[in-house]
KOLSE-756673 format. One record per atom (N, C-alpha, C): residue in one letter; atom name; x, y, z. Coordinates in steps of 0.05 Angstrom, whole numbers. Example, Ala and Ser with C-alpha at 12.3 -4.5 7.8 and 13.67 -1.06 7.14 Angstrom:
! residues 2
> A,N,264,-114,156
> A,CA,246,-90,156
> A,C,264,-66,156
> S,N,257,-45,142
> S,CA,273,-21,143
> S,C,258,1,157
END
This chain:
! residues 318
> M,N,341,205,215
> M,CA,314,195,221
> M,C,312,166,210
> R,N,305,148,227
> R,CA,301,120,218
> R,C,272,114,217
> V,N,263,105,193
> V,CA,235,99,188
> V,C,233,70,180
> S,N,216,54,195
> S,CA,213,26,189
> S,C,184,20,181
> L,N,181,5,160
> L,CA,154,-4,151
> L,C,151,-34,156
> V,N,130,-41,170
> V,CA,125,-69,177
> V,C,106,-81,156
> I,N,113,-104,145
> I,CA,97,-117,124
> I,C,94,-147,131
> P,N,74,-155,146
> P,CA,69,-184,149
> P,C,55,-194,124
> Y,N,64,-217,115
> Y,CA,52,-228,90
> Y,C,55,-258,91
> F,N,33,-272,86
> F,CA,33,-301,86
> F,C,18,-312,61
> G,N,29,-333,51
> G,CA,17,-345,26
> G,C,35,-338,2
> P,N,29,-349,-21
> P,CA,45,-344,-45
> P,C,47,-314,-51
> L,N,71,-305,-55
> L,CA,75,-277,-62
> L,C,66,-271,-90
> P,N,54,-248,-95
> P,CA,44,-241,-122
> P,C,66,-238,-142
> R,N,60,-242,-167
> R,CA,79,-240,-189
> R,C,94,-213,-189
> F,N,79,-192,-180
> F,CA,91,-165,-182
> F,C,109,-158,-158
> F,N,113,-177,-139
> F,CA,128,-171,-115
> F,C,156,-160,-121
> P,N,171,-172,-141
> P,CA,198,-161,-147
> P,C,197,-132,-156
> L,N,175,-123,-168
> L,CA,173,-95,-176
> L,C,171,-77,-152
> F,N,155,-86,-132
> F,CA,153,-71,-107
> F,C,181,-69,-94
> V,N,195,-91,-93
> V,CA,222,-92,-81
> V,C,241,-73,-96
> Q,N,239,-74,-122
> Q,CA,256,-57,-138
> Q,C,252,-27,-131
> S,N,227,-19,-129
> S,CA,221,9,-122
> S,C,229,15,-94
> A,N,226,-4,-75
> A,CA,234,0,-47
> A,C,264,3,-45
> S,N,279,-12,-61
> S,CA,308,-11,-59
> S,C,319,16,-67
> R,N,303,32,-82
> R,CA,312,59,-90
> R,C,308,79,-68
> N,N,298,70,-45
> N,CA,294,87,-22
> N,C,309,75,2
> P,N,336,75,1
> P,CA,352,61,21
> P,C,348,72,50
> R,N,337,95,53
> R,CA,333,106,80
> R,C,309,94,94
> L,N,292,80,79
> L,CA,270,65,91
> L,C,279,37,98
> N,N,271,28,122
> N,CA,276,1,130
> N,C,251,-15,129
> F,N,251,-37,114
> F,CA,228,-54,110
> F,C,230,-79,128
> V,N,211,-83,146
> V,CA,211,-106,163
> V,C,190,-125,151
> F,N,200,-145,136
> F,CA,183,-163,121
> F,C,179,-188,138
> V,N,155,-192,148
> V,CA,148,-214,166
> V,C,133,-236,150
> S,N,146,-259,148
> S,CA,134,-280,132
> S,C,148,-307,138
> N,N,137,-328,127
> N,CA,151,-354,127
> N,C,152,-365,99
> E,N,148,-347,79
> E,CA,148,-355,51
> E,C,177,-352,40
> E,N,182,-368,19
> E,CA,207,-365,5
> E,C,204,-341,-14
> V,N,223,-323,-13
> V,CA,222,-299,-29
> V,C,235,-304,-56
> P,N,221,-298,-78
> P,CA,231,-305,-105
> P,C,251,-284,-116
> V,N,261,-267,-99
> V,CA,279,-246,-109
> V,C,299,-239,-87
> R,N,322,-231,-95
> R,CA,343,-223,-76
> R,C,334,-197,-62
> L,N,332,-198,-36
> L,CA,323,-174,-21
> L,C,346,-154,-17
> P,N,341,-129,-21
> P,CA,362,-108,-18
> P,C,370,-104,12
> P,N,391,-89,17
> P,CA,401,-85,45
> P,C,380,-72,63
> N,N,361,-57,52
> N,CA,342,-43,70
> N,C,318,-61,76
> F,N,319,-87,70
> F,CA,298,-106,78
> F,C,308,-124,100
> N,N,293,-126,121
> N,CA,298,-144,143
> N,C,277,-166,143
> Y,N,285,-190,135
> Y,CA,267,-212,133
> Y,C,264,-225,161
> V,N,240,-225,172
> V,CA,235,-236,198
> V,C,217,-261,194
> R,N,228,-284,200
> R,CA,213,-309,195
> R,C,195,-315,218
> L,N,169,-311,214
> L,CA,148,-318,233
> L,C,125,-332,218
> T,N,113,-351,231
> T,CA,90,-365,219
> T,C,64,-349,225
> P,N,43,-355,210
> P,CA,17,-342,217
> P,C,9,-347,246
> A,N,14,-371,256
> A,CA,6,-377,284
> A,C,22,-360,303
> E,N,48,-354,297
> E,CA,64,-338,315
> E,C,55,-309,315
> V,N,47,-299,292
> V,CA,37,-272,290
> V,C,10,-270,305
> E,N,-7,-290,301
> E,CA,-32,-291,315
> E,C,-28,-290,345
> N,N,-9,-305,355
> N,CA,-3,-306,384
> N,C,7,-279,394
> R,N,23,-265,378
> R,CA,32,-238,385
> R,C,8,-220,389
> V,N,-11,-220,371
> V,CA,-34,-203,373
> V,C,-51,-211,397
> R,N,-54,-237,402
> R,CA,-70,-246,425
> R,C,-57,-238,451
> E,N,-31,-239,453
> E,CA,-17,-233,478
> E,C,-16,-203,483
> K,N,-14,-186,462
> K,CA,-8,-158,466
> K,C,-32,-140,461
> V,N,-52,-150,446
> V,CA,-74,-132,438
> V,C,-102,-143,445
> C,N,-108,-167,435
> C,CA,-135,-179,437
> C,C,-133,-209,440
> Q,N,-140,-219,463
> Q,CA,-137,-247,468
> Q,C,-155,-265,452
> D,N,-176,-254,440
> D,CA,-195,-269,424
> D,C,-190,-267,394
> F,N,-167,-254,387
> F,CA,-161,-251,358
> F,C,-155,-278,345
> R,N,-165,-281,321
> R,CA,-158,-304,304
> R,C,-152,-294,276
> L,N,-131,-304,265
> L,CA,-123,-297,238
> L,C,-139,-315,218
> W,N,-164,-309,215
> W,CA,-182,-326,200
> W,C,-174,-327,171
> Y,N,-165,-305,160
> Y,CA,-155,-303,132
> Y,C,-136,-279,131
> G,N,-120,-278,110
> G,CA,-99,-259,108
> G,C,-108,-230,110
> Y,N,-131,-224,98
> Y,CA,-140,-196,98
> Y,C,-147,-185,125
> K,N,-152,-204,144
> K,CA,-158,-195,171
> K,C,-135,-180,184
> L,N,-111,-184,174
> L,CA,-88,-169,185
> L,C,-92,-139,182
> C,N,-108,-131,163
> C,CA,-112,-102,159
> C,C,-124,-89,184
> D,N,-141,-104,198
> D,CA,-152,-93,223
> D,C,-131,-89,245
> V,N,-108,-103,242
> V,CA,-87,-102,262
> V,C,-66,-81,256
> K,N,-66,-70,232
> K,CA,-45,-52,223
> K,C,-39,-29,243
> P,N,-59,-15,254
> P,CA,-52,7,272
> P,C,-39,-2,298
> F,N,-40,-28,304
> F,CA,-29,-39,329
> F,C,-1,-51,324
> Y,N,10,-49,300
> Y,CA,36,-61,294
> Y,C,58,-50,312
> G,N,56,-25,320
> G,CA,76,-13,338
> G,C,78,-27,364
> V,N,57,-40,373
> V,CA,56,-56,398
> V,C,62,-85,392
> V,N,50,-96,371
> V,CA,53,-124,364
> V,C,82,-130,357
> F,N,95,-112,343
> F,CA,123,-117,334
> F,C,142,-98,347
> D,N,137,-90,372
> D,CA,153,-70,385
> D,C,183,-78,388
> D,N,188,-104,390
> D,CA,215,-114,393
> D,C,231,-110,367
> L,N,218,-107,345
> L,CA,231,-103,319
> L,C,235,-74,311
> L,N,224,-56,328
> L,CA,223,-27,321
> L,C,237,-10,341
> K,N,253,-21,359
> K,CA,265,-6,381
> K,C,283,17,371
> T,N,296,14,348
> T,CA,315,35,339
> T,C,302,54,319
> S,N,276,52,315
> S,CA,263,68,295
> S,C,251,94,307
> D,N,254,116,294
> D,CA,241,141,302
> D,C,212,141,294
> F,N,206,130,270
> F,CA,179,126,261
> F,C,176,97,252
> W,N,152,86,256
> W,CA,145,61,244
> W,C,120,64,229
> G,N,114,46,211
> G,CA,90,48,195
> G,C,85,22,181
> Y,N,68,23,161
> Y,CA,62,0,145
> Y,C,55,9,117
> C,N,57,-10,98
> C,CA,50,-4,70
> C,C,40,-29,58
> D,N,25,-26,36
> D,CA,17,-49,20
> D,C,39,-56,0
> I,N,37,-79,-13
> I,CA,57,-86,-33
> I,C,47,-84,-61
> D,N,21,-76,-65
> D,CA,10,-72,-92
> D,C,14,-43,-99
> L,N,39,-34,-97
> L,CA,46,-7,-104
> L,C,76,-6,-112
> V,N,83,16,-124
> V,CA,111,22,-130
> V,C,118,49,-118
> F,N,139,50,-102
> F,CA,147,76,-91
> F,C,162,93,-111
> G,N,157,119,-108
> G,CA,173,138,-122
> G,C,196,146,-104
> D,N,205,172,-106
> D,CA,227,182,-90
> D,C,215,194,-64
> L,N,220,180,-42
> L,CA,208,189,-16
> L,C,225,210,-2
> S,N,247,219,-15
> S,CA,263,240,-2
> S,C,248,266,1
> S,N,228,271,-16
> S,CA,212,295,-14
> S,C,197,296,13
> L,N,191,273,23
> L,CA,178,271,49
> L,C,199,269,72
> L,N,219,252,69
> L,CA,239,248,90
> L,C,257,272,94
> D,N,263,287,73
> D,CA,281,310,75
> D,C,267,336,83
> S,N,240,335,83
> S,CA,225,360,89
> S,C,222,363,119
> Q,N,208,384,127
> Q,CA,202,389,155
> Q,C,176,375,163
> T,N,163,361,144
> T,CA,137,351,148
> T,C,134,333,173
> L,N,154,315,176
> L,CA,152,296,198
> L,C,163,305,225
> N,N,175,329,225
> N,CA,188,338,249
> N,C,170,338,274
> G,N,146,349,270
> G,CA,128,350,293
> G,C,105,331,291
> A,N,106,313,271
> A,CA,83,295,266
> A,C,83,272,286
> D,N,58,264,294
> D,CA,54,240,309
> D,C,44,218,290
> F,N,29,226,270
> F,CA,17,207,250
> F,C,17,221,223
> Y,N,25,206,203
> Y,CA,25,216,175
> Y,C,12,195,157
> C,N,-6,205,140
> C,CA,-19,188,120
> C,C,-16,202,93
> A,N,-9,188,72
> A,CA,-3,200,46
> A,C,-28,204,30
> D,N,-48,216,42
> D,CA,-73,222,27
> D,C,-85,247,39
> A,N,-97,264,22
> A,CA,-108,289,31
> A,C,-135,286,44
> G,N,-148,263,41
> G,CA,-174,258,52
> G,C,-173,240,77
> P,N,-193,223,81
> P,CA,-193,204,103
> P,C,-169,185,102
> V,N,-163,172,124
> V,CA,-140,154,126
> V,C,-142,132,106
> V,N,-121,127,91
> V,CA,-118,104,74
> V,C,-94,88,84
> A,N,-97,62,87
> A,CA,-76,46,101
> A,C,-55,34,82
> T,N,-52,46,58
> T,CA,-31,36,40
> T,C,-4,45,49
> F,N,-3,69,63
> F,CA,23,79,73
> F,C,17,99,95
> C,N,24,91,120
> C,CA,20,108,143
> C,C,45,106,161
> L,N,51,129,174
> L,CA,74,130,193
> L,C,64,139,220
> F,N,76,127,241
> F,CA,71,135,269
> F,C,97,142,282
> R,N,97,163,298
> R,CA,121,168,315
> R,C,124,146,335
> N,N,148,135,338
> N,CA,152,112,355
> N,C,155,120,384
> Q,N,132,127,396
> Q,CA,130,134,424
> Q,C,106,119,435
> E,N,107,111,461
> E,CA,86,95,472
> E,C,59,109,471
> R,N,58,135,475
> R,CA,32,149,475
> R,C,20,147,447
> V,N,36,147,426
> V,CA,26,145,399
> V,C,20,116,392
> N,N,37,98,399
> N,CA,33,70,393
> N,C,8,58,405
> R,N,0,70,427
> R,CA,-24,59,441
> R,C,-50,75,434
> L,N,-48,93,415
> L,CA,-72,107,407
> L,C,-94,89,396
> P,N,-87,68,381
> P,CA,-109,50,371
> P,C,-125,37,393
> F,N,-114,35,417
> F,CA,-129,23,439
> F,C,-152,40,447
> Q,N,-154,65,437
> Q,CA,-176,82,442
> Q,C,-199,79,422
> I,N,-195,62,402
> I,CA,-217,57,383
> I,C,-240,44,397
> P,N,-264,55,396
> P,CA,-286,43,410
> P,C,-291,14,401
> D,N,-293,-3,421
> D,CA,-300,-31,416
> D,C,-279,-46,400
> F,N,-254,-38,403
> F,CA,-233,-50,386
> F,C,-229,-79,391
> Q,N,-234,-89,416
> Q,CA,-232,-117,421
> Q,C,-251,-133,405
> R,N,-276,-124,404
> R,CA,-296,-139,388
> R,C,-289,-138,359
> R,N,-279,-115,350
> R,CA,-273,-113,321
> R,C,-250,-132,314
> L,N,-230,-134,330
> L,CA,-208,-152,324
> L,C,-216,-181,327
> A,N,-234,-188,345
> A,CA,-243,-215,349
> A,C,-263,-224,327
> S,N,-275,-205,313
> S,CA,-295,-211,292
> S,C,-282,-226,269
> K,N,-297,-244,256
> K,CA,-288,-257,232
> K,C,-288,-238,208
> E,N,-304,-217,210
> E,CA,-306,-198,188
> E,C,-283,-178,189
> Y,N,-276,-167,166
> Y,CA,-258,-143,165
> Y,C,-275,-119,174
> E,N,-265,-105,195
> E,CA,-280,-84,208
> E,C,-270,-56,201
> S,N,-251,-54,182
> S,CA,-240,-28,174
> S,C,-228,-12,197
> T,N,-216,-27,215
> T,CA,-203,-14,238
> T,C,-180,4,229
> D,N,-166,-4,208
> D,CA,-143,10,198
> D,C,-150,36,183
> E,N,-174,38,173
> E,CA,-181,62,158
> E,C,-205,76,170
> K,N,-229,66,166
> K,CA,-253,81,176
> K,C,-252,86,206
> E,N,-247,65,222
> E,CA,-248,69,251
> E,C,-224,85,262
> F,N,-200,81,251
> F,CA,-177,97,260
> F,C,-180,126,251
> D,N,-192,130,227
> D,CA,-197,157,218
> D,C,-215,172,237
> K,N,-237,159,245
> K,CA,-256,171,264
> K,C,-242,178,290
> L,N,-224,160,299
> L,CA,-210,165,324
> L,C,-193,190,323
> I,N,-176,192,303
> I,CA,-157,214,303
> I,C,-170,241,295
> R,N,-194,240,284
> R,CA,-209,264,279
> R,C,-227,272,302
> G,N,-227,256,323
> G,CA,-245,260,345
> G,C,-235,277,368
> G,N,-214,293,363
> G,CA,-204,311,384
> G,C,-184,300,403
> I,N,-172,277,397
> I,CA,-151,266,414
> I,C,-125,282,410
> D,N,-107,280,430
> D,CA,-83,296,430
> D,C,-62,283,412
> I,N,-63,290,386
> I,CA,-45,279,366
> I,C,-41,299,344
> N,N,-17,300,334
> N,CA,-11,318,311
> N,C,-13,301,286
> Y,N,-35,302,273
> Y,CA,-41,287,248
> Y,C,-33,305,225
> V,N,-13,296,210
> V,CA,-2,312,187
> V,C,-10,298,161
> K,N,-19,315,142
> K,CA,-26,305,116
> K,C,-6,316,95
> P,N,-7,307,71
> P,CA,12,316,50
> P,C,9,347,46
> T,N,32,359,43
> T,CA,33,388,37
> T,C,37,393,7
> S,N,42,372,-8
> S,CA,47,375,-37
> S,C,39,349,-50
> L,N,36,350,-76
> L,CA,30,326,-91
> L,C,53,305,-89
> R,N,77,315,-87
> R,CA,100,297,-85
> R,C,100,281,-59
> Q,N,84,289,-40
> Q,CA,81,274,-15
> Q,C,55,259,-13
> S,N,41,256,-36
> S,CA,15,244,-37
> S,C,15,218,-53
> Q,N,-2,199,-45
> Q,CA,-5,175,-59
> Q,C,-24,179,-83
> L,N,-23,160,-102
> L,CA,-42,160,-124
> L,C,-50,131,-130
> S,N,-76,126,-129
> S,CA,-85,98,-134
> S,C,-98,97,-161
> I,N,-95,73,-174
> I,CA,-105,69,-201
> I,C,-126,48,-202
> S,N,-148,53,-214
> S,CA,-171,35,-215
> S,C,-167,14,-237
> S,N,-185,-5,-238
> S,CA,-183,-26,-259
> S,C,-188,-16,-287
> D,N,-200,8,-290
> D,CA,-203,19,-316
> D,C,-182,40,-322
> G,N,-161,40,-307
> G,CA,-138,57,-312
> G,C,-142,86,-305
> R,N,-159,92,-286
> R,CA,-164,120,-278
> R,C,-156,124,-248
> M,N,-154,149,-241
> M,CA,-146,156,-214
> M,C,-168,150,-194
> V,N,-160,139,-171
> V,CA,-179,134,-149
> V,C,-171,151,-125
> G,N,-190,161,-110
> G,CA,-184,174,-85
> G,C,-185,204,-86
> R,N,-172,216,-66
> R,CA,-175,245,-61
> R,C,-147,259,-62
> T,N,-129,249,-78
> T,CA,-103,261,-79
> T,C,-105,290,-87
> Q,N,-92,308,-71
> Q,CA,-95,336,-75
> Q,C,-74,347,-94
> G,N,-83,363,-113
> G,CA,-63,378,-130
> G,C,-60,367,-158
> V,N,-73,345,-165
> V,CA,-70,334,-192
> V,C,-84,352,-212
> V,N,-70,359,-233
> V,CA,-81,377,-254
> V,C,-94,360,-276
> G,N,-118,368,-283
> G,CA,-131,356,-306
> G,C,-142,328,-301
> D,N,-148,314,-322
> D,CA,-158,286,-321
> D,C,-135,267,-328
> P,N,-122,255,-308
> P,CA,-98,239,-313
> P,C,-104,215,-331
> N,N,-86,210,-349
> N,CA,-89,186,-366
> N,C,-63,171,-370
> E,N,-43,180,-354
> E,CA,-16,167,-357
> E,C,-3,165,-329
> F,N,4,141,-321
> F,CA,16,136,-295
> F,C,42,121,-300
> Y,N,64,131,-291
> Y,CA,89,117,-298
> Y,C,111,121,-277
> W,N,130,102,-277
> W,CA,153,102,-260
> W,C,178,105,-278
> S,N,195,123,-271
> S,CA,219,128,-287
> S,C,243,133,-269
> D,N,263,116,-270
> D,CA,288,119,-255
> D,C,283,126,-226
> G,N,265,111,-213
> G,CA,260,114,-185
> G,C,240,135,-177
> R,N,227,147,-196
> R,CA,207,168,-190
> R,C,180,161,-203
> T,N,158,169,-190
> T,CA,132,162,-200
> T,C,117,188,-208
> F,N,102,186,-230
> F,CA,90,209,-243
> F,C,61,203,-252
> V,N,45,224,-253
> V,CA,19,224,-267
> V,C,20,246,-287
> K,N,8,241,-310
> K,CA,7,261,-331
> K,C,-21,264,-342
> A,N,-31,288,-343
> A,CA,-57,293,-355
> A,C,-53,307,-382
> P,N,-73,305,-400
> P,CA,-70,318,-426
> P,C,-66,348,-423
> G,N,-46,357,-438
> G,CA,-41,386,-438
> G,C,-26,397,-414
> S,N,-16,379,-397
> S,CA,-1,389,-374
> S,C,25,374,-371
> D,N,44,385,-356
> D,CA,69,372,-351
> D,C,65,349,-332
> P,N,83,329,-332
> P,CA,81,307,-313
> P,C,83,318,-284
> Q,N,68,307,-266
> Q,CA,68,314,-238
> Q,C,79,291,-222
> E,N,98,296,-204
> E,CA,110,274,-188
> E,C,93,268,-164
> V,N,90,243,-158
> V,CA,74,234,-135
> V,C,92,216,-117
> L,N,83,210,-93
> L,CA,99,194,-74
> L,C,100,165,-82
> Y,N,78,154,-91
> Y,CA,77,126,-100
> Y,C,52,121,-117
> L,N,53,100,-133
> L,CA,30,92,-149
> L,C,20,66,-138
> H,N,-6,66,-130
> H,CA,-19,43,-118
> H,C,-37,31,-140
> F,N,-29,8,-151
> F,CA,-45,-4,-173
> F,C,-66,-22,-162
> I,N,-84,-11,-146
> I,CA,-104,-26,-131
> I,C,-122,-42,-149
> G,N,-129,-32,-173
> G,CA,-147,-46,-190
> G,C,-134,-63,-212
> L,N,-107,-65,-210
> L,CA,-93,-78,-232
> L,C,-76,-102,-222
> K,N,-89,-121,-209
> K,CA,-74,-143,-197
> K,C,-82,-171,-208
> R,N,-99,-171,-229
> R,CA,-105,-197,-241
> R,C,-82,-207,-258
> S,N,-81,-232,-263
> S,CA,-59,-244,-278
> S,C,-57,-231,-306
> Y,N,-80,-225,-318
> Y,CA,-80,-214,-345
> Y,C,-70,-185,-345
> H,N,-67,-172,-322
> H,CA,-55,-146,-321
> H,C,-25,-147,-322
> W,N,-13,-171,-319
> W,CA,15,-173,-315
> W,C,29,-191,-336
> T,N,15,-195,-359
> T,CA,27,-212,-380
> T,C,52,-200,-392
> G,N,54,-173,-391
> G,CA,78,-160,-402
> G,C,101,-156,-382
> Y,N,98,-168,-358
> Y,CA,118,-163,-337
> Y,C,137,-188,-335
> D,N,162,-182,-333
> D,CA,183,-203,-329
> D,C,195,-199,-301
> P,N,189,-217,-282
> P,CA,200,-214,-255
> P,C,230,-213,-253
> N,N,244,-223,-274
> N,CA,273,-224,-273
> N,C,286,-199,-285
> T,N,270,-180,-293
> T,CA,280,-155,-306
> T,C,280,-132,-286
> Q,N,301,-116,-286
> Q,CA,302,-91,-272
> Q,C,296,-69,-292
> Y,N,273,-56,-288
> Y,CA,263,-37,-307
> Y,C,273,-9,-299
> E,N,280,7,-319
> E,CA,286,35,-315
> E,C,262,53,-319
> E,N,242,41,-333
> E,CA,217,57,-338
> E,C,195,37,-343
> F,N,171,43,-333
> F,CA,147,27,-339
> F,C,123,44,-333
> S,N,100,34,-341
> S,CA,75,50,-336
> S,C,52,31,-330
> F,N,29,43,-323
> F,CA,4,29,-318
> F,C,-19,41,-333
> S,N,-37,24,-343
> S,CA,-61,33,-355
> S,C,-82,12,-350
> A,N,-106,14,-362
> A,CA,-126,-6,-359
> A,C,-116,-34,-369
> A,N,-95,-33,-385
> A,CA,-83,-58,-395
> A,C,-65,-71,-374
> G,N,-60,-56,-352
> G,CA,-42,-67,-332
> G,C,-14,-56,-334
> F,N,5,-72,-327
> F,CA,33,-64,-328
> F,C,42,-63,-357
> L,N,57,-42,-364
> L,CA,68,-38,-390
> L,C,99,-33,-388
> P,N,115,-48,-402
> P,CA,144,-45,-399
> P,C,156,-21,-413
> W,N,140,0,-417
> W,CA,149,25,-429
> W,C,130,46,-420
> R,N,138,71,-423
> R,CA,120,94,-416
> R,C,98,98,-436
> T,N,105,97,-462
> T,CA,85,99,-483
> T,C,91,77,-504
> P,N,71,67,-518
> P,CA,76,45,-538
> P,C,97,54,-558
> P,N,117,38,-562
> P,CA,139,46,-579
> P,C,134,45,-609
> T,N,114,30,-618
> T,CA,108,27,-646
> T,C,78,30,-651
> A,N,71,33,-677
> A,CA,42,35,-684
> A,C,28,9,-677
> I,N,40,-14,-682
> I,CA,28,-40,-676
> I,C,24,-42,-645
> A,N,44,-34,-630
> A,CA,41,-35,-601
> A,C,18,-17,-591
> R,N,14,5,-604
> R,CA,-8,23,-596
> R,C,-35,10,-602
> I,N,-37,-3,-624
> I,CA,-62,-17,-631
> I,C,-68,-39,-612
> K,N,-47,-55,-606
> K,CA,-51,-77,-587
> K,C,-58,-67,-560
> H,N,-46,-45,-552
> H,CA,-52,-33,-526
> H,C,-81,-23,-524
> Y,N,-90,-9,-544
> Y,CA,-117,1,-545
> Y,C,-137,-22,-544
> T,N,-131,-43,-559
> T,CA,-149,-67,-560
> T,C,-151,-80,-533
> K,N,-128,-83,-520
> K,CA,-128,-95,-493
> K,C,-142,-78,-473
> V,N,-138,-52,-474
> V,CA,-151,-34,-456
> V,C,-181,-37,-458
> T,N,-191,-37,-483
> T,CA,-220,-39,-487
> T,C,-231,-66,-476
> A,N,-217,-88,-482
> A,CA,-226,-114,-473
> A,C,-225,-116,-442
> L,N,-204,-106,-429
> L,CA,-201,-109,-400
> L,C,-220,-90,-386
> R,N,-226,-67,-397
> R,CA,-246,-50,-384
> R,C,-274,-63,-384
> T,N,-280,-78,-405
> T,CA,-305,-93,-406
> T,C,-305,-115,-385
> I,N,-283,-129,-383
> I,CA,-281,-151,-363
> I,C,-283,-139,-335
> S,N,-270,-117,-330
> S,CA,-270,-105,-304
> S,C,-298,-96,-296
> W,N,-313,-85,-316
> W,CA,-340,-76,-311
> W,C,-357,-101,-303
> A,N,-354,-123,-318
> A,CA,-370,-147,-312
> A,C,-363,-158,-284
> R,N,-337,-158,-277
> R,CA,-329,-167,-251
> R,C,-341,-150,-229
> S,N,-342,-124,-233
> S,CA,-353,-106,-213
> S,C,-383,-111,-209
> Q,N,-397,-119,-230
> Q,CA,-426,-125,-227
> Q,C,-430,-150,-211
> V,N,-412,-170,-215
> V,CA,-413,-194,-199
> V,C,-406,-189,-170
> A,N,-385,-172,-165
> A,CA,-376,-166,-138
> A,C,-397,-153,-121
> K,N,-414,-137,-134
> K,CA,-436,-123,-120
> K,C,-455,-143,-107
> R,N,-456,-167,-118
> R,CA,-475,-187,-108
> R,C,-462,-206,-87
> L,N,-436,-202,-81
> L,CA,-423,-218,-62
> L,C,-422,-205,-35
> S,N,-421,-220,-14
> S,CA,-419,-209,13
> S,C,-391,-197,17
> T,N,-390,-177,35
> T,CA,-364,-165,41
> T,C,-344,-185,51
> R,N,-353,-203,69
> R,CA,-335,-223,80
> R,C,-324,-241,58
> F,N,-341,-250,40
> F,CA,-332,-268,19
> F,C,-312,-254,0
> R,N,-317,-228,-6
> R,CA,-298,-214,-23
> R,C,-271,-211,-10
> H,N,-271,-206,17
> H,CA,-245,-203,30
> H,C,-231,-230,32
> K,N,-246,-252,34
> K,CA,-233,-278,34
> K,C,-219,-283,7
> L,N,-232,-274,-14
> L,CA,-220,-277,-41
> L,C,-194,-261,-43
> K,N,-193,-239,-29
> K,CA,-168,-223,-29
> K,C,-146,-235,-13
> S,N,-153,-254,4
> S,CA,-134,-266,23
> S,C,-112,-279,7
> R,N,-88,-279,19
> R,CA,-65,-291,6
> R,C,-60,-319,17
> F,N,-76,-329,36
> F,CA,-73,-356,45
> F,C,-99,-366,56
END
């Protein structure tokens, strides 16, 4: 089974990009189609296919194949196009049984629990969340009837032409596939096939099914991702999405030139160990967690007063 993930990205790559690549390289059965015109600051592994396209060239693909009024106003607008990637990049996916997309603000665990199972055998669409569609990792069977499903989203032309982010990849696509169309929508059957997202205060976000207790430890070890709650054994998950931990101060302990065998995440951000190795490290960690939780709370109060469009522009990478 050949599975390809399409990742268009324009603008300066984030500091944590090498960490994403490191985790992706531990899943050689996945093929990553990285679409960009940026210089990559790390050696890409064999399962990465770098496709050099400019923002204008990607915009033209969308205009020719999906919506003639589309404009790539800002980077985050590409999220509205995600469900259409099977059509927009069909020439790059001809040999794939499944295609999909993923974000890069995550680290993959061991995806063999998904690829080796029977889960995808009859699936047309797979999303690594037990609740509504989340667009951090989705898979589509590479067939025309499936690839053209997003064209059934009501008013999709207007949504793609809009300057605003219209949540076509999540809210609107979720409504479509729950609306009785002929598609086999498969969800995780175990925690090992589920995503887990981490907030800015170091807590779990979302509706991941099967997590025991109140998690307070998220870590990557030798190619596998785990969550641990007090009084329970570590539970393996498909990937860790550090959605709330992308500020520069969350990554002061990260060295892009280092290949890590183990690391973790907390409200302090990236940590180059699973648990603080010394008493001094524990004190420093607790102090940073307290300070950054306060900063995150203050930022959230400011964000509530900003328009949705402005916030998405701030997220843009170019």
